[in-house]
VEXLUMKE-423636 format. One record per residue (C-alpha): residue number from 1; residue in three letters; x, y, z. Coordinates in Angstrom, 3 decimals. Layout:
<pts>
NUM|ALA|X|Y|Z
...
</pts>
This chain:
<pts>
1|UNK|-9.367|-47.486|24.899
2|UNK|-7.451|-44.995|22.688
3|UNK|-5.283|-46.783|20.005
4|UNK|-1.528|-47.141|20.810
5|UNK|-0.818|-45.253|17.299
6|UNK|-3.322|-42.266|18.591
7|UNK|-0.940|-41.885|22.327
8|UNK|0.803|-38.597|22.618
9|UNK|2.710|-36.897|19.730
10|UNK|2.533|-39.872|17.081
11|UNK|0.675|-37.579|14.269
12|UNK|1.680|-35.394|11.830
13|UNK|1.086|-31.552|11.207
14|UNK|-1.387|-30.305|8.305
15|UNK|0.823|-29.884|5.593
16|UNK|-1.112|-26.476|4.049
17|UNK|0.762|-23.198|4.121
18|UNK|-0.269|-20.150|6.038
19|UNK|-1.916|-18.338|2.685
20|UNK|-4.066|-21.500|1.835
21|UNK|-5.685|-21.586|5.665
22|UNK|-5.793|-17.333|5.847
23|UNK|-9.227|-17.067|3.831
24|UNK|-11.048|-19.891|6.002
25|UNK|-9.657|-18.880|8.922
26|UNK|-8.727|-15.832|9.239
27|UNK|-10.873|-13.555|6.282
28|UNK|-10.021|-12.780|2.485
29|UNK|-6.883|-10.585|3.276
30|UNK|-4.245|-9.721|1.601
31|UNK|-2.442|-8.322|-1.697
32|UNK|0.687|-8.746|-3.877
33|UNK|0.185|-6.010|-6.307
34|UNK|-0.903|-2.387|-6.488
35|UNK|-3.428|-2.502|-9.094
36|UNK|-5.584|-5.587|-8.358
37|UNK|-9.345|-5.145|-8.045
38|UNK|-9.209|-3.260|-4.892
39|UNK|-11.610|-5.559|-2.588
40|UNK|-11.056|-3.336|0.943
41|UNK|-9.269|-0.530|2.277
42|UNK|-8.650|0.790|5.896
43|UNK|-9.475|4.391|6.356
44|UNK|-9.233|6.889|9.352
45|UNK|-12.362|9.518|9.195
46|UNK|-10.539|12.614|10.521
47|UNK|-12.026|13.382|14.106
48|UNK|-11.271|15.900|16.818
49|UNK|-7.339|15.627|15.926
50|UNK|-7.410|17.754|13.185
51|UNK|-9.041|20.581|14.904
52|UNK|-6.756|23.439|16.293
53|UNK|-3.733|22.040|14.416
54|UNK|-0.195|23.395|14.898
55|UNK|0.827|23.303|11.323
56|UNK|4.483|23.360|12.004
57|UNK|4.132|20.569|14.514
58|UNK|2.179|18.446|12.784
59|UNK|4.410|19.250|9.436
60|UNK|1.276|20.762|7.311
61|UNK|1.154|23.367|4.621
62|UNK|-1.700|24.828|6.921
63|UNK|-4.625|23.987|9.084
64|UNK|-7.617|22.273|7.739
65|UNK|-11.445|23.268|7.952
66|UNK|-12.312|20.142|9.975
67|UNK|-15.866|19.814|7.942
68|UNK|-14.579|20.535|4.453
69|UNK|-12.050|18.098|4.867
70|UNK|-14.528|15.374|6.565
71|UNK|-16.993|15.743|3.286
72|UNK|-13.723|15.058|1.378
73|UNK|-12.800|12.157|2.847
74|UNK|-16.590|10.690|3.041
75|UNK|-16.436|11.402|-0.800
76|UNK|-13.110|9.087|-1.225
77|UNK|-14.704|6.418|0.819
78|UNK|-18.042|6.407|-1.146
79|UNK|-15.773|6.073|-4.398
80|UNK|-14.236|2.784|-2.928
81|UNK|-17.721|1.630|-2.242
82|UNK|-18.989|2.244|-5.595
83|UNK|-15.942|0.515|-6.950
84|UNK|-17.241|-2.266|-4.704
85|UNK|-14.477|-2.043|-2.203
86|UNK|-15.508|-2.771|1.347
87|UNK|-14.561|-0.024|3.794
88|UNK|-12.978|-0.470|7.240
89|UNK|-12.082|2.563|10.051
90|UNK|-9.503|3.095|12.406
91|UNK|-11.911|3.730|15.458
92|UNK|-11.328|5.539|18.340
93|UNK|-9.681|8.129|20.333
94|UNK|-5.936|8.478|18.451
95|UNK|-5.054|11.831|20.667
96|UNK|-3.291|14.623|19.730
97|UNK|-2.051|13.019|16.715
98|UNK|-3.654|14.786|13.785
99|UNK|-1.677|12.700|10.882
100|UNK|-3.444|9.646|11.805
101|UNK|-5.855|9.978|8.876
102|UNK|-2.500|8.990|6.725
103|UNK|-3.278|5.462|7.106
104|UNK|-0.938|4.152|4.525
105|UNK|1.776|5.060|6.371
106|UNK|1.058|2.894|9.305
107|UNK|0.423|-0.475|7.973
108|UNK|1.696|-2.610|4.327
109|UNK|-0.048|-5.714|3.455
110|UNK|1.098|-8.837|2.087
111|UNK|0.213|-11.793|0.495
112|UNK|-0.379|-13.359|4.201
113|UNK|-1.382|-10.515|6.576
114|UNK|-0.120|-7.151|7.320
115|UNK|3.816|-5.270|8.766
116|UNK|2.617|-2.970|11.254
117|UNK|5.060|0.260|10.782
118|UNK|7.138|2.132|12.975
119|UNK|6.929|5.938|12.279
120|UNK|9.984|7.894|11.859
121|UNK|8.365|11.002|13.291
122|UNK|7.961|10.691|17.251
123|UNK|5.299|12.999|17.098
124|UNK|3.619|10.101|14.765
125|UNK|4.663|7.194|17.268
126|UNK|1.057|5.750|18.778
127|UNK|-1.013|5.875|16.062
128|UNK|0.303|2.460|14.904
129|UNK|-1.613|1.028|18.024
130|UNK|-4.769|2.013|17.028
131|UNK|-4.279|0.454|13.649
132|UNK|-3.273|-2.427|15.378
133|UNK|-6.333|-2.879|17.446
134|UNK|-8.541|-1.913|14.130
135|UNK|-6.691|-4.681|12.037
136|UNK|-7.002|-7.588|15.456
137|UNK|-10.543|-6.715|15.449
138|UNK|-11.332|-7.478|12.103
139|UNK|-8.926|-10.425|11.873
140|UNK|-6.459|-9.243|9.842
141|UNK|-3.395|-11.284|11.025
142|UNK|-0.106|-9.226|11.511
143|UNK|2.555|-10.945|10.804
144|UNK|5.394|-8.552|11.969
145|UNK|5.843|-5.149|13.750
146|UNK|9.135|-3.164|12.895
147|UNK|10.986|-3.335|15.907
148|UNK|14.525|-2.522|17.113
149|UNK|15.984|0.538|15.654
150|UNK|14.128|0.343|12.680
151|UNK|11.560|3.286|11.238
152|UNK|9.180|2.392|8.274
153|UNK|6.095|3.930|7.264
154|UNK|3.710|1.911|4.725
155|UNK|3.934|4.272|1.930
156|UNK|7.463|3.161|1.526
157|UNK|6.482|-0.329|0.094
158|UNK|5.028|-1.171|-2.896
159|UNK|4.151|-4.414|-4.735
160|UNK|5.469|-4.859|-8.658
161|UNK|4.285|-8.071|-8.874
162|UNK|4.429|-11.410|-6.535
163|UNK|7.694|-11.553|-6.793
164|UNK|8.896|-8.159|-6.409
165|UNK|8.833|-5.320|-4.170
166|UNK|10.120|-1.720|-4.140
167|UNK|11.408|-0.434|-0.429
168|UNK|11.910|3.235|-0.327
169|UNK|14.908|4.238|2.193
170|UNK|14.716|7.701|3.421
171|UNK|14.346|9.976|6.296
172|UNK|10.924|7.932|6.726
173|UNK|12.510|3.987|6.440
174|UNK|15.748|3.329|7.318
175|UNK|17.984|-0.159|6.313
176|UNK|17.192|-1.755|9.335
177|UNK|13.476|-1.733|8.942
178|UNK|13.957|-2.747|5.228
179|UNK|15.899|-5.731|6.544
180|UNK|13.348|-7.175|8.735
181|UNK|10.606|-6.613|5.799
182|UNK|12.644|-8.554|3.737
183|UNK|13.147|-11.465|6.596
184|UNK|9.348|-11.680|6.336
185|UNK|8.961|-11.345|2.184
186|UNK|11.778|-13.844|1.499
187|UNK|9.651|-16.733|3.018
188|UNK|6.713|-15.863|0.728
189|UNK|8.464|-16.011|-2.461
190|UNK|9.557|-12.842|-3.108
191|UNK|13.042|-12.302|-4.826
192|UNK|13.738|-8.877|-5.812
193|UNK|13.810|-5.975|-3.693
194|UNK|14.146|-2.828|-5.401
195|UNK|15.852|0.006|-3.311
196|UNK|14.235|3.407|-4.134
197|UNK|16.491|5.994|-2.762
198|UNK|14.149|8.710|-1.197
199|UNK|15.681|12.371|-1.721
200|UNK|16.085|14.304|1.181
201|UNK|13.366|16.682|1.242
202|UNK|10.743|13.889|0.182
203|UNK|8.667|11.931|2.600
204|UNK|7.840|8.426|0.783
205|UNK|8.077|7.078|-2.902
206|UNK|4.451|7.540|-3.560
207|UNK|5.210|11.414|-3.762
208|UNK|7.134|10.398|-6.660
209|UNK|6.243|7.094|-8.092
210|UNK|3.190|4.862|-8.632
211|UNK|1.932|2.261|-10.785
212|UNK|-1.555|2.367|-12.681
213|UNK|-1.732|-0.552|-14.427
214|UNK|-0.342|-3.870|-14.824
215|UNK|2.025|-2.859|-17.231
216|UNK|2.531|1.257|-16.400
217|UNK|4.268|3.067|-13.863
218|UNK|3.733|6.617|-13.325
219|UNK|6.559|8.770|-11.696
220|UNK|8.436|12.289|-11.568
221|UNK|11.491|11.629|-13.537
222|UNK|13.664|14.214|-11.866
223|UNK|14.013|12.239|-8.673
224|UNK|13.041|8.513|-9.626
225|UNK|16.157|6.311|-9.514
226|UNK|17.358|5.195|-13.164
227|UNK|17.904|1.661|-11.752
228|UNK|13.870|1.539|-10.997
229|UNK|13.157|3.034|-14.040
230|UNK|15.096|0.585|-16.017
231|UNK|14.135|-2.435|-14.346
232|UNK|10.603|-1.940|-15.135
233|UNK|11.782|-0.688|-18.843
234|UNK|13.361|-3.906|-19.475
235|UNK|10.257|-6.064|-18.399
236|UNK|7.784|-4.388|-20.663
237|UNK|6.424|-1.539|-18.431
238|UNK|4.841|1.638|-20.042
239|UNK|6.338|5.086|-18.436
240|UNK|4.118|8.015|-18.036
241|UNK|6.135|10.759|-16.945
242|UNK|4.578|13.476|-14.554
243|UNK|6.076|16.794|-16.429
244|UNK|5.083|19.365|-14.149
245|UNK|7.760|19.853|-10.980
246|UNK|4.134|21.886|-9.453
247|UNK|1.990|18.596|-10.553
248|UNK|4.270|16.282|-8.900
249|UNK|5.301|18.171|-5.705
250|UNK|1.694|20.218|-4.945
251|UNK|-0.558|18.548|-7.187
252|UNK|0.511|15.535|-5.728
253|UNK|0.124|13.488|-8.998
254|UNK|1.209|10.685|-8.271
255|UNK|-0.476|9.945|-5.030
256|UNK|-3.676|8.050|-6.505
257|UNK|-5.154|4.831|-5.903
258|UNK|-5.995|1.948|-8.149
259|UNK|-9.217|0.728|-7.906
260|UNK|-8.621|-1.989|-10.622
261|UNK|-5.901|-2.389|-13.548
262|UNK|-6.061|0.408|-15.768
263|UNK|-8.352|2.535|-13.342
264|UNK|-7.229|5.158|-10.610
265|UNK|-8.777|7.819|-8.114
266|UNK|-6.585|10.416|-8.132
267|UNK|-6.396|14.168|-6.990
268|UNK|-7.572|16.868|-9.116
269|UNK|-5.847|19.877|-10.299
270|UNK|-3.016|17.634|-12.293
271|UNK|-4.646|17.986|-15.672
272|UNK|-1.005|17.615|-17.387
273|UNK|-0.641|13.755|-15.260
274|UNK|-4.325|13.203|-16.119
275|UNK|-4.150|13.848|-19.693
276|UNK|-0.639|11.690|-20.020
277|UNK|-2.241|8.664|-17.860
278|UNK|-5.560|8.799|-20.040
279|UNK|-3.519|8.775|-23.149
280|UNK|-2.111|5.732|-21.711
281|UNK|-5.443|4.012|-21.395
282|UNK|-6.302|4.405|-17.814
283|UNK|-9.706|5.710|-16.787
284|UNK|-9.208|8.338|-13.929
285|UNK|-11.644|9.482|-11.399
286|UNK|-10.932|12.465|-10.042
287|UNK|-11.499|13.722|-6.742
288|UNK|-11.118|17.049|-5.047
289|UNK|-8.930|16.493|-1.908
290|UNK|-7.384|19.960|-1.700
291|UNK|-8.679|20.451|2.305
292|UNK|-6.857|16.960|2.965
293|UNK|-4.031|17.919|1.154
294|UNK|-3.136|20.774|3.526
295|UNK|-2.005|17.854|6.068
296|UNK|0.730|17.400|3.131
297|UNK|-0.518|14.020|1.886
298|UNK|-3.143|13.417|-0.511
299|UNK|-5.158|10.151|-1.479
300|UNK|-2.626|7.218|-1.412
301|UNK|-1.567|8.537|1.841
302|UNK|-4.555|8.199|3.488
303|UNK|-5.538|4.671|1.991
304|UNK|-4.488|1.309|3.247
305|UNK|-5.671|-1.373|0.874
306|UNK|-6.403|-4.469|3.064
307|UNK|-6.936|-6.737|0.012
308|UNK|-6.799|-7.063|-3.467
309|UNK|-7.815|-9.690|-6.387
310|UNK|-5.182|-11.573|-7.397
311|UNK|-3.998|-10.001|-11.308
312|UNK|-4.168|-14.152|-11.999
313|UNK|-5.286|-17.252|-10.944
314|UNK|-5.505|-19.235|-14.413
315|UNK|-2.026|-20.793|-13.544
316|UNK|-2.278|-20.920|-9.842
317|UNK|-3.829|-22.927|-6.775
318|UNK|-5.843|-22.256|-3.887
319|UNK|-7.135|-18.239|-3.748
320|UNK|-4.874|-17.594|-7.245
321|UNK|-2.217|-16.590|-5.840
322|UNK|0.815|-19.112|-6.304
323|UNK|1.737|-22.889|-7.130
324|UNK|2.285|-25.488|-4.190
325|UNK|5.987|-25.184|-4.968
326|UNK|6.032|-21.318|-4.736
327|UNK|7.609|-21.312|-8.263
328|UNK|5.239|-20.010|-10.334
329|UNK|4.658|-16.548|-10.090
330|UNK|2.732|-14.629|-13.151
331|UNK|2.763|-11.123|-13.468
332|UNK|-0.419|-11.206|-15.006
333|UNK|-2.600|-13.792|-16.765
334|UNK|-4.246|-14.686|-19.818
335|UNK|-0.608|-15.913|-21.212
336|UNK|1.022|-12.755|-20.447
337|UNK|4.610|-12.786|-19.442
338|UNK|6.187|-14.241|-16.114
339|UNK|9.426|-12.988|-14.678
340|UNK|12.048|-16.329|-14.106
341|UNK|15.299|-14.187|-13.905
</pts>
């Protein structure tokens, strides 16, 4: 006979949170920085959709040589593998959507799973469906899909630290989407939402700004909001300026990806920015992606990180991301500073 206390709903739910359950039930996904050691990425190897493209309709600079573009893309994937990251691909037919290789636009990762984007360009809508199928097949939880009147592209969200995110507001991501993102991230412990006013004529914040180390920001000073730079300066960040408008705009100098703290893979052809990063102690892996850049995007645009190592686990519980009371979020380990504002 079943004991009386076991009958019906006379029991108590498990007390672990989703992030604690994530690695054992779903997989070791998630991130809370732009610079932690890269463990997993999502790419789209350019398929038939990049052949015979109308550059005007696709908003490209000019047509790509498909085979050369694929060779460059394969080299990028090889660099990620050499750095110890697992490479996953968005597979299958994406239809006449040549911008599908810019996967970063289609998803933004959080410590607990993915936020699925809703592209602003109607010609790109549907790319996120293929990404959703891939994420589901991998076991990556999708914790929000931007809906309603919201438009959002993942290149407009960056993690400064576990409690602080930057959200770009402009033609590609609107305030309705930013509100939806805040609804998701506040319960995860994010307290600071830094708006980045994306200038007219610019697509995403990664065309003007990026993070290269735990405490190092690289940005184009002419168009990066003062409030953001001042926020970072007051928190001890070192600042590297892209002094050349040509490198910032045509060279896409800030469109790089951190492989680990202080080590980046960046587009070739930006000697001034590379020199400034190296002078600040950053190791630079340079890659020719000139053919791919004809699509008006570069390395950061093509890369959707799915998992990064946390910057510090010494004071945290579980996977090394936070304490049980969700109040202790080190910006960096080893006794370095904690943001407590």
